[in-house]
N, C-alpha and C positions, 0 to 999 in steps of 0.2 A: 504493500500500500504506500510505502514511502515514495515510490516512483510516481504515483499519481499526484502526490502533494505538490512537488515543486515543478514537475514537467507538465502537469495538467493533462495529464493524460486523461435481453438484448435484442442484439437488434436483428430482427429478421424482416427483410423488406419484401413486400408484395405491392407493386405499384408504388404509391406514396404513403403507405401505412407501416407502422411498426407493430409487429405481431405481439399480442398479449401473451403468447405462449412462452416467450423468453423473458427473463428478468432484465430490466433496463436500469442502468445506473448512470445518471446524469452527473457530469463533472464540472462543467463551466458553461457560462452563457454570456451573451452580449446583445444589447438593444440596437436595433437599426436607428439611424438618425431621426426618422420620423416617429419613432416609438410604436410602430404598428407590427413589427416583426422581431422575433428573437432568433439568433443563431445559438446553437448549443452543441456540446460534445456528449455523445451517448456511447456507453460501453456495453457490450454484450458478451455472453459466453465466458464470463470470468470464472476461472478455476483457482480457488484459494490455495490449493495444494501446489500447483505448478506456477501460479501467477500468470497464466496465459489468458488472453482476452483479445477483443477487437474493439476499436473505437472509430467512430465516424462523426462528421459534422453535418448537422441538419439545420434547416430553418423552419419556423412555424409562426403563423400569425398569432397575435395576442388574443384572438377569439378562438384559438385552438384549431383553426382550419389551415389548409394548404401546407401540410407537412411535406418537406422536400429534402432529400439527401443531396449535398453539394460537393462532397469531398472525393468523389470518384472511386477508383479501385484501390486506393492506398490501404494497406492492412491496418495502419494506425494513423489517425488524424487527430490532432490535439488543438485546443484553444482557438478561438476565432475572434476577429474584430472587423468592424465595418469601415469602409472608406467614408470620408466625410460627406460625400454626395449620395451614399446609400446604394450605389450601383455595383460595388464589388465587395468581396469578403476576403480577408487575409487569414490564413491559418497555417499550421505546421503539419507536416506529414513525415512519417518514418520510412526510410529506405535502408534496408540492411541494418547496420548498427547506428546509423546517423539519422538525424531528422533535419529537414530544411523547411524554409518558409515559402509559401506559394500565395498567389492571388487568383481569384476566379470571379466571374460575374455571378450575381446573386442567384441565377438560375442554374449554376453549376458548369457553365460553358466558359471557353476561353481561358483555360488554365495556364498560368505563367509561373515559372520558378524564379524566386528572387534571390535566394542564397544557394551557394554550392560549396559548403564547407564541411570538413570532418567535424565530428562532435554533434551535440544536440543544440538545435536552434529552434526556439519555441516561445510560447507565452507572449503573443504579439499584442501591441496596442498602437493604434493609429492616432497621430496628432490631430488636434481639431482642425487645422488648416489642410490636412490630408497630405502634407508634403514629407512627413517623416514617420518612421515606424520604430517603436521601441520594442526590444525583445531581450530574452536572456539566452545565453549560449555557453557551451563548454569548449568552444573552438580554441581557447588559449590555455586550457587546463581542466582539471577534474571538477572544479567548483564552478557553478554558474555565475556569470557576471552579466551586467546589463550593458546593452549596446543600443545605439540608434543608427538608422540608415535612411537614405532617401527612399521615397515610395517605390522606386524602380530597383532597389537593392544596392545602389551605389553609395559611395562615401560613408562607409561604416566607421563609427567612432565608439570606442570603449569608454563607458562612464564610470564603472566601478572596478576596483582592482584589489582583491584580497584573496590570496591563495588558500586561506584557511576557512573562508566563509562563502557560502552561496548567497547570491542576491537574486530574488525571484519576483516574477510577475509584475513588471512595471506598468503603471497606469498614468496617463496624462491628466493634468488639470484642464478645465475647459478653456482657459486662456493660453494653454500651451507653454506656460512658463515653468511648471513644476512637474515632477514625477514622483509618485508614491509607490512604494515597493516593500518587500520584507526580507529580512536576513534569516538564514538557516545555518546554524552552527552544528546541527546534529544533536543538540541537547534537549530537544522537544520544548524549547522556549524561543520560538521564532518571534521576531520583533519587527514593528512597523517603522519604516524610515521615509524621509522625504528629501529631495534634492532639487536643485535648479535643473532645467532641461539640458544644460551644458555639462552636468555632472558636478558642479560646484556646490559648496555648502551642504554636505551630506549630514543630515540631522536625524537622530533617533527620536521617534515620537512617543513610543510606549516605554514604560518604566523598567523593563527587564523582567517583569513577572508574567506569568501566563504564557499561552501559546497563541500568537496573533498572526493571522494569515489573510491573504487575498484582499488587500485594501483597495478602495476605489473612491474617487472624489464624488461629491454631489455636484450637479451642474453649475451651481453658483460658486463652487470652490471653497465654501466655508466649512463643510463637514466631510468626514471620511467614514465610509461604512466598511466594516471588517468582520471577520469571524474570530472568536476567541474561546479557547479552552482554559478553564481555571486550573491552577496548579494542583488542586485536590483531585483532579481527574487526569493527572499526567500519565497514568497507566492505561488510559482509554485512548482509542483512536480519535483523530481529529474529526472523522466522519460522525462518530457517535456522540461526542461530547462538546462540540463547538456550538456556540450561540452567537447570534448577530449582535453587534455593538455599533455605536456611532461615537465619534468624538469630533471636536473642533480640529481644523486643519493644522493647528499648532500643537495638537496632542492633549489639550485640556478637555475636561468634562467627558471623560470616557464613561459610557453608560450603556446598559443592555437595551436592545430594541425589542420590546414587547415579548421577551422570553421566547424568541423564535429559535428553535434548535436547527441550525443550518451552518454549513461550512463555506457557503459561497452566495454572494448577493451583489446586485448592481442597481443603482438608481436609474429610473427612466430618464430620457433626455430632458423632460420638463421638470424633473425632480418631484413629481407628485406621486410616483409609485416606486416600488421596488420589485424586482424579480429575484427569486432565490430558489435554492435547491434544498429540499428537506426529505429526510429518510435515510435509511442505512443500507449497507450491502445485504443482499445482492440487488435490491431494487429501491428506487426513490422516485421523486417527482419534482417538477418545476411548478412553482406557485407565483402568483402576483398579488400584491397587497398595496394599500396606501403606504406612503412613505413612513408613517408612524407605526406600521405593522398591522393595522386594523383592516377589516374587510378582506380577509384572505380568500383567494379563490385558486383552485387547482387547475393548472393549464394542461398538463399531460396526464395520461392514464397511469 
């Protein structure tokens, strides 16, 4: 399960439906810019004994209609992000022992490969102006570091550099000036960080306690939503024991969000809703609620 946590890493397709016969485990999601569609990662055929599985990227309307697989024939596809105009989706896919970053039209056509590097390149986030992509990669060592590149894959720049720590899942602020992410030392106490978009002024926001993962900004940049597992539950998995929290963008006023047991959530583009994943292995579901956690509705079966 550790592989799922930092890399973001079922599903039986008949037409455009996901069969209810297989357990489906959702791992990440992203809102389209117009707030009408979600892209998500779905895992099927997970074998806990062998750690074998398959993951794909899908899109679905927020009214639960128009389910579509967009990641093609890749055995494993991880994490997705939308272009700022909503016409394309960026995601990562595994080839042999490596994974690289691709972009595709939202209907699954016109696949383009953006990176061609050894190691794992994944956890993509597109800047608000659509010109840059932030991602994490092991191209320079065993630990994940955060990089940015142009939308076409050119001009790659490394933002973090620590051979002892992985830095995971970068997310842009709406103004494109900051990136929030988390650190993974392997001690089950991951922490939330923030930095300027050029990699300067890297600042830890959480206080060193708990296990804090998958942060993301609210559209106005004033708040951050994250998942947190308390230290008393350190022996439990992040999937089972994580709850949604919010805090100010400076790390102050960390507080639980409506006691929602979830390891992944994102604000809608207008900030009025959240989409989140709730449930445990081997099956869970995607939900949508108001931004305060009320009026929860189940999006997937």
